[in-house]
Steps between C-alpha positions, in 0.01 A plus 500: 500500500870420530650499850726803557865428577536743790311626803514860379341397169221326691437807717490733200254274322283472813493878546412552134210253519382651831495848347306379195260307719444799729432721196244255361343462843444875518309478171306203627407680824351788297317253279342321796401828671326637190362190333120472519433285195347156522763335280874544460636649180811416301714763676415357837577148388835603347603687816419202721688264272805730499500524881476122533800457265703751704414315822611168353826651373572658838428165668758336275759767581431453872542125455842557342591735784387236753726245328792745518441558874469125562837443336675697773395864491562740785245631749476826305416310184242298692344820637487649148326186372244522780425861407442411132280209601287730721459749214389222267257362758348843569454582132360156414256503792383849412449400137290195586300703753432779247406249234253331736355840591464589132324172425264561794420851374432368152277224633314749717449734202381205293250405769375859513455501124313171518279638776429818300418293195272280708336808650444650153353171380274487804383857439435419134294198602307707755431769240387237252279344768354839594438579133328166448297550819404851384386357165291235675343762725412713198344200324308411817371857531394501132319169543328633811384813314368293209325267741340798674376635165353162409330477838348844446369405156355175633333688788346750258377218279348323797329820614358560149379142480329537838328823389376334178369202694323735742345702216388184330339375818338842551356508148388145539318593820328799332381287209379239741311762700343646184395155391351437842312831490368426150391152598333622821324805347355395160225761537750777517658370181165494327417853611836626383453332164152650461629845588774464238248390236263786586778748481599371160142535374472854636819595330375357170165682527667829582727458201206437266305800636804725459551376143132565405505847651817583314351374174182708543698812584703458183187460284340807661812704441522391131132571416496835676 
């Protein structure tokens, strides 16, 4: 920027830059008050860059005004310079404060997003863990039911085996007792055998008598 040749030119340029800077600061104030995003966008970056350029230009104009005052300006000129320097200082300080506040808001929003993402991940892991635990419980219950069925079948088989063993021992005892009775009472066996033989002979005799009577009746009936 070329140094102006007169004090009035410097004042006009300073006022113009101050007006532009104040206008851009109004836009930046609204941006900071409404921004809730975690990252700055292109519009935000362009606005900040434009404000920084205006601040640097106004600093240069103030430097030229300071050189003019130092070369022998009046007290009125010195007072005017002080006023422009105060305006520049106030606007620059406000800009840096707002920019720091905006960065803090963005960092806070980013931390909240990270926390939400972590919380979602934790919930997903807990749901996966609960689902896996539920599956294991179902498998354990199924195994327990199958084991109970197998125990029931084994118990029934053991009971049946015990009954068969008992029946076998009972039958064995009866046969043993019958053998003992037969060995101790041979006379009874002989009598029973004789009775059976006599009965068989009686049955045979009765059959022969019945056959002869039937034959004689037939002959009598034919000859009559």
